[in-house]
N, C-alpha and C positions, 0 to 999 in steps of 0.2 A: 842391311847395309851392302851386302854383296850384290843385291838386285840393282841398287842405285849406281854402283860402280859399272855394271854391265850396261845399264841404260845410258849413262854418260859416254861410255866407250862406244856404244852403238850409235849414239847421236853424233859423235865426232867422225865416225866412219861415214855415216850418211852425209854429213857436212862436206867432207873431203871429196866424196864421189860426186855429189851434186855440184860443187864448185868446179870440179874438173869438167863436168858436162857443160856447165854454163860457159866456161872459157872456150872450150872446143866449139860450141855453137856460135859464140860471138866471133870467133876467128873465121869460121866458115862464112858467116853472114857478111863480115867485113870484106872477105875476098870476093864474094859474089858482087858486092856493090862498089868495089874499088875504094873502100874507106881506109885511110891510113891506120895502121895497127895502133899507133899511139893514141889516136882519138877513141878507138874502140876500147883500148885498155883503160884509159881514164874514165870512160863512161861506165864500164863494168865495175871498176873499183868504186866509183862514186855511188853507183846504185847499191852495190853490195854493202858498203859501209854506212849508207844512209837509211837503208830499209829498217833496221831495228829502231832507229830514232823516230822514224815515221810511225811505226806501230805504237811506240811509247807516247808520241804526241797525240795520236788519235785517241788512245785510251785516256790520257790525261784530260783532253778536251771534253770527251764525253762524260768524264767524271767531274767536270766543272773547274778544272785547273788549267785554263788557257795560258796563263803566264808561265806555268811549268813547261808546257808544250813549246812555247816560243823560246824560252831559255835553253831548253834541251836541244832544239834544232840549231840555234846559233852556236852554242858551246860545243856540241858534238862535231859540227862541220869545221869549226876552227881547229879543234883537236885533231880531226882526221887530216886536214891539210898539213898542219905543222908536224905532227908526230908520226902518223902512218906513212906518209910519203917521204918524210925525212928519214925514217928508219929504213925504208926500202932503198933509198938512195945511198945510205951508208953501207948496206949489205952489197948491193950491186949498183955501182954508179952508172948513170945513163946520161946521154946527151941528146938534147932536142935542138933541131934547127930553129932559126928565128920564126919560121912559118909554123912549126910545131908548137912553139911556146905560145904564140898568139892564139892558136886554136885551143890549147889546153886552158889558157886563162879564160877564154870566152866560155868554154864548157863549164868551168868551175863557177864563174860569175852567174851564168844563166841558171845552173842548178841551185846555187845559193839563193838567188832572188825568187825562183819558183818555190822553194821550200819555205822561204820567209813569208811570201804571200799566202801560201797554203796554211801555215801556222796561224797567221793573222786571221784568215778566214775561219779556221776552226775555233779560234778564240772568240770571234764575233758570234759564231753560232752558240757557243757555250754561254756567253753573256746574255744573248737573246733568250735562250731557253731558261735561264735562271730568273730573268726579270719579267 
């Protein structure tokens, strides 16, 4: 039991350190390419919150549950947009210019469409492999 506690604690420490490194790297990358920080922040958050769902979708599809993969991607992205970003805005309100809002919406829509097509593709592979 104590071993599991330390494994979870160690995993949380590794998670915090790696998240810190990811954010620092993204910030340096954005500065070099003159990318607005809001766009980089939204991209890193989108990638970081969608990666676990992508892993679940791939495993579900390879296991023959393509519908589960598609539902997981749609549901998790909807929850991420409404709950995660909403909670962050409650803690630290932020303001985006009209230009920033347009860019953020475009990034979210493109990411959603990409993941939707990817899930559909994985579902198609699973159906083909079964039949």
